[in-house]
C-alpha positions in Angstrom: -37.5 -79.1 -65.5 -35.8 -75.6 -64.1 -34.3 -77.4 -61.3 -34.4 -76.1 -57.8 -32.0 -72.9 -57.6 -33.1 -72.1 -60.8 -36.3 -71.7 -59.7 -35.4 -69.9 -56.3 -34.1 -67.5 -57.8 -36.2 -66.3 -60.0 -39.1 -66.4 -57.0 -36.9 -64.5 -54.8 -35.8 -62.3 -57.5 -32.6 -62.3 -56.6 -31.2 -60.4 -59.1 -33.4 -57.9 -58.0 -32.4 -58.0 -54.3 -29.1 -57.4 -56.2 -29.5 -54.2 -58.8 -31.1 -52.8 -55.6 -28.0 -53.4 -52.9 -25.9 -52.0 -55.1 -27.8 -48.6 -55.9 -27.3 -48.8 -52.1 -23.4 -48.8 -52.0 -23.2 -46.6 -55.6 -25.8 -44.0 -54.7 -24.6 -44.1 -50.6 -20.3 -43.2 -51.8 -22.1 -40.4 -54.4 -24.7 -39.8 -50.9 -22.1 -39.6 -48.7 -19.3 -37.5 -51.0 -22.5 -35.1 -50.4 -23.2 -35.3 -47.4 -20.0 -34.6 -46.5 -20.0 -31.1 -48.6 -22.7 -30.8 -46.3 -25.1 -30.9 -49.4 -28.7 -30.7 -49.8 -29.6 -34.1 -50.8 -27.2 -36.1 -48.8 -26.9 -39.8 -48.2 -30.4 -40.7 -47.5 -31.7 -39.1 -50.4 -29.0 -40.1 -53.4 -29.7 -44.5 -52.4 -33.5 -43.9 -51.8 -33.4 -42.3 -55.6 -31.0 -44.7 -57.0 -32.9 -47.8 -55.6 -36.7 -46.0 -56.6 -34.3 -45.6 -60.6 -33.6 -49.5 -60.3 -37.5 -50.5 -59.0 -39.2 -48.0 -62.4 -36.8 -49.7 -65.0 -37.8 -53.0 -63.1 -41.5 -52.0 -63.7 -40.7 -50.7 -67.2 -39.3 -53.8 -68.3 -41.2 -56.0 -67.3 -44.5 -54.0 -68.6 -42.6 -54.3 -72.1 -42.5 -58.2 -71.5 -46.6 -58.0 -71.1 -47.0 -56.1 -74.3 -46.9 -52.8 -73.0 -44.4 -49.9 -74.0 -41.4 -50.2 -71.6 -39.8 -46.6 -72.7 -43.2 -44.9 -71.1 -42.4 -45.4 -67.4 -38.4 -45.4 -67.7 -39.5 -41.2 -69.5 -41.4 -40.6 -66.3 -38.6 -41.2 -64.5 -37.1 -38.3 -66.1 -39.4 -36.2 -65.2 -40.2 -36.8 -61.2 -36.5 -36.6 -61.0 -35.9 -33.2 -62.7 -39.0 -32.4 -60.8 -36.8 -33.6 -57.5 -33.8 -31.9 -59.0 -35.0 -28.3 -59.6 -36.7 -28.4 -55.6 -32.5 -28.9 -54.9 -32.5 -25.3 -56.9 -32.1 -21.9 -54.9 -31.6 -18.3 -56.2 -30.6 -15.9 -53.9 -29.5 -12.6 -53.9 -28.1 -12.8 -58.0 -26.7 -16.3 -57.7 -27.9 -19.4 -58.0 -27.1 -23.0 -55.4 -27.9 -25.8 -56.0 -27.4 -26.9 -59.7 -24.2 -29.5 -58.9 -26.8 -31.4 -56.1 -29.0 -31.5 -58.9 -26.9 -32.9 -62.1 -25.8 -35.2 -59.0 -29.4 -36.0 -58.3 -29.9 -36.7 -62.3 -26.5 -38.9 -62.5 -27.3 -41.2 -59.1 -31.4 -41.6 -61.3 -28.8 -42.7 -64.4 -26.7 -45.0 -62.2 -30.2 -47.1 -60.7 -31.6 -47.2 -64.3 -28.5 -48.8 -65.7 -28.1 -50.8 -62.9 -32.0 -52.0 -63.3 -31.0 -53.0 -66.4 -28.1 -55.2 -65.9 -25.5 -53.2 -66.7 -23.5 -53.1 -63.4 -20.2 -52.3 -64.5 -21.2 -49.7 -66.4 -22.7 -47.6 -63.2 -20.1 -48.7 -61.5 -17.4 -47.1 -63.4 -20.4 -44.0 -63.8 -20.2 -43.7 -60.4 -16.5 -44.1 -60.0 -16.9 -40.7 -62.8 -18.9 -38.9 -60.5 -17.0 -39.6 -57.6 -13.9 -38.2 -59.8 -15.8 -35.2 -60.6 -17.4 -34.2 -57.5 -14.0 -34.4 -56.2 -11.4 -33.6 -58.2 -13.3 -31.0 -60.5 -13.6 -28.7 -56.8 -10.3 -28.6 -56.4 -9.7 -27.0 -59.8 -12.7 -25.1 -59.2 -11.3 -23.4 -56.0 -8.0 -22.9 -58.2 -9.6 -21.1 -61.1 -11.5 -19.1 -58.6 -8.8 -17.7 -56.5 -6.9 -16.6 -59.6 -10.7 -15.3 -62.0 -10.4 -11.1 -61.1 -13.6 -9.9 -59.2 -16.1 -9.1 -61.1 -17.3 -4.9 -60.0 -20.5 -5.0 -57.8 -23.4 -3.9 -60.3 -21.6 -6.7 -62.8 -25.3 -8.1 -63.9 -24.9 -11.8 -63.6 -24.7 -14.7 -66.0 -23.2 -11.5 -68.1 
Protein backbone atom coordinates (compact mmCIF):
# COMPACT_ATOMS: atom_id res chain seq x y z
CA UNK A 1 0.00 0.00 0.00
CA UNK A 2 1.24 3.47 -0.89
CA UNK A 3 2.28 5.70 2.00
CA UNK A 4 0.31 8.88 2.68
CA UNK A 5 3.22 11.29 1.94
CA UNK A 6 3.98 9.50 -1.33
CA UNK A 7 0.29 9.57 -2.23
CA UNK A 8 0.10 13.32 -1.49
CA UNK A 9 3.16 14.03 -3.64
CA UNK A 10 1.51 12.14 -6.48
CA UNK A 11 -1.93 13.71 -6.06
CA UNK A 12 -0.75 17.27 -5.54
CA UNK A 13 1.76 16.99 -8.40
CA UNK A 14 4.44 18.52 -6.17
CA UNK A 15 7.16 17.69 -8.68
CA UNK A 16 5.32 19.65 -11.36
CA UNK A 17 4.82 22.55 -8.95
CA UNK A 18 8.55 22.46 -8.17
CA UNK A 19 9.37 22.50 -11.89
CA UNK A 20 7.02 25.45 -12.45
CA UNK A 21 8.54 27.33 -9.50
CA UNK A 22 12.02 26.67 -10.87
CA UNK A 23 10.80 27.91 -14.27
CA UNK A 24 9.73 31.15 -12.59
CA UNK A 25 13.19 31.53 -11.05
CA UNK A 26 15.26 30.57 -14.12
CA UNK A 27 13.04 32.33 -16.66
CA UNK A 28 12.93 35.27 -14.25
CA UNK A 29 16.72 35.55 -14.07
CA UNK A 30 16.98 35.73 -17.84
CA UNK A 31 13.91 37.96 -18.07
CA UNK A 32 15.37 40.33 -15.49
CA UNK A 33 18.49 40.77 -17.61
CA UNK A 34 16.33 41.46 -20.68
CA UNK A 35 14.10 43.84 -18.72
CA UNK A 36 17.13 45.67 -17.34
CA UNK A 37 18.32 46.27 -20.92
CA UNK A 38 14.80 47.39 -21.94
CA UNK A 39 14.39 44.61 -24.50
CA UNK A 40 11.06 43.55 -26.04
CA UNK A 41 10.79 40.20 -24.22
CA UNK A 42 11.35 40.99 -20.56
CA UNK A 43 10.67 39.56 -17.14
CA UNK A 44 7.07 38.36 -17.42
CA UNK A 45 7.46 37.14 -20.99
CA UNK A 46 10.47 34.95 -20.22
CA UNK A 47 8.87 33.55 -17.07
CA UNK A 48 5.64 32.67 -18.89
CA UNK A 49 7.49 31.08 -21.82
CA UNK A 50 9.58 28.95 -19.47
CA UNK A 51 6.51 27.88 -17.48
CA UNK A 52 4.56 27.07 -20.65
CA UNK A 53 7.42 24.90 -21.90
CA UNK A 54 7.36 22.98 -18.60
CA UNK A 55 3.61 22.40 -18.84
CA UNK A 56 3.66 21.39 -22.50
CA UNK A 57 6.53 19.01 -21.79
CA UNK A 58 4.54 17.47 -18.94
CA UNK A 59 1.53 17.02 -21.24
CA UNK A 60 3.82 15.55 -23.89
CA UNK A 61 5.27 13.11 -21.36
CA UNK A 62 1.80 12.09 -20.15
CA UNK A 63 0.62 11.50 -23.70
CA UNK A 64 3.56 9.13 -24.17
CA UNK A 65 2.59 7.22 -21.03
CA UNK A 66 -0.94 6.88 -22.39
CA UNK A 67 0.34 5.37 -25.64
CA UNK A 68 0.49 8.59 -27.64
CA UNK A 69 3.46 10.15 -29.36
CA UNK A 70 5.26 12.41 -26.84
CA UNK A 71 7.27 14.01 -29.64
CA UNK A 72 4.22 15.60 -31.28
CA UNK A 73 3.53 18.13 -28.52
CA UNK A 74 7.23 18.78 -27.95
CA UNK A 75 7.66 19.56 -31.65
CA UNK A 76 4.77 21.99 -31.53
CA UNK A 77 6.42 23.85 -28.66
CA UNK A 78 9.18 24.77 -31.10
CA UNK A 79 6.70 25.95 -33.73
CA UNK A 80 4.87 28.18 -31.26
CA UNK A 81 8.06 29.66 -29.92
CA UNK A 82 9.32 30.29 -33.44
CA UNK A 83 6.22 32.43 -33.97
CA UNK A 84 6.92 34.39 -30.78
CA UNK A 85 10.57 34.84 -31.69
CA UNK A 86 9.69 36.06 -35.18
CA UNK A 87 7.49 38.71 -33.61
CA UNK A 88 10.47 40.21 -31.77
CA UNK A 89 12.62 40.62 -34.90
CA UNK A 90 12.30 43.98 -36.63
CA UNK A 91 13.79 45.12 -39.92
CA UNK A 92 14.04 48.90 -40.18
CA UNK A 93 16.08 51.08 -42.55
CA UNK A 94 18.56 48.36 -43.46
CA UNK A 95 19.17 47.11 -39.93
CA UNK A 96 17.77 44.17 -38.03
CA UNK A 97 17.02 44.19 -34.31
CA UNK A 98 15.53 41.72 -31.90
CA UNK A 99 17.58 38.69 -32.93
CA UNK A 100 19.04 38.27 -29.45
CA UNK A 101 15.56 38.54 -27.94
CA UNK A 102 14.32 35.86 -30.34
CA UNK A 103 17.27 33.61 -29.48
CA UNK A 104 16.66 34.23 -25.78
CA UNK A 105 13.03 33.15 -26.17
CA UNK A 106 14.27 29.99 -27.88
CA UNK A 107 16.71 29.27 -25.03
CA UNK A 108 14.16 29.97 -22.29
CA UNK A 109 11.88 27.46 -24.00
CA UNK A 110 14.67 24.89 -24.09
CA UNK A 111 15.28 25.51 -20.39
CA UNK A 112 11.57 24.97 -19.68
CA UNK A 113 11.54 21.72 -21.67
CA UNK A 114 14.65 20.60 -19.80
CA UNK A 115 12.91 21.32 -16.49
CA UNK A 116 9.82 19.46 -17.68
CA UNK A 117 11.97 16.37 -18.24
CA UNK A 118 13.36 16.68 -14.72
CA UNK A 119 16.91 17.64 -15.73
CA UNK A 120 17.18 20.40 -13.13
CA UNK A 121 20.98 20.66 -13.01
CA UNK A 122 21.10 20.92 -16.80
CA UNK A 123 18.47 23.69 -16.78
CA UNK A 124 20.29 25.63 -14.07
CA UNK A 125 23.60 25.27 -15.92
CA UNK A 126 22.04 26.41 -19.19
CA UNK A 127 20.52 29.44 -17.44
CA UNK A 128 23.88 30.44 -16.01
CA UNK A 129 25.50 30.11 -19.43
CA UNK A 130 22.76 32.22 -21.03
CA UNK A 131 23.38 34.93 -18.45
CA UNK A 132 27.12 34.80 -19.16
CA UNK A 133 26.42 35.15 -22.89
CA UNK A 134 23.93 38.01 -22.45
CA UNK A 135 26.04 40.00 -20.00
CA UNK A 136 29.65 39.06 -20.67
CA UNK A 137 29.57 38.96 -24.44
CA UNK A 138 27.82 42.33 -24.62
CA UNK A 139 31.05 43.88 -23.35
CA UNK A 140 33.05 42.02 -25.99
CA UNK A 141 30.64 43.14 -28.74
CA UNK A 142 30.96 46.75 -27.55
CA UNK A 143 34.75 46.46 -27.58
CA UNK A 144 34.69 45.05 -31.14
CA UNK A 145 32.29 47.79 -32.31
CA UNK A 146 34.63 50.51 -31.00
CA UNK A 147 37.57 49.05 -32.93
CA UNK A 148 35.84 48.03 -36.15
CA UNK A 149 36.29 50.38 -39.11
CA UNK A 150 33.13 52.19 -40.16
CA UNK A 151 31.46 51.07 -43.37
CA UNK A 152 30.79 53.64 -46.10
CA UNK A 153 27.17 54.92 -46.15
CA UNK A 154 26.43 53.24 -49.51
CA UNK A 155 27.66 49.81 -48.38
CA UNK A 156 24.90 47.16 -48.69
CA UNK A 157 23.82 45.58 -45.41
CA UNK A 158 24.98 42.02 -44.87
CA UNK A 159 27.88 42.03 -47.33
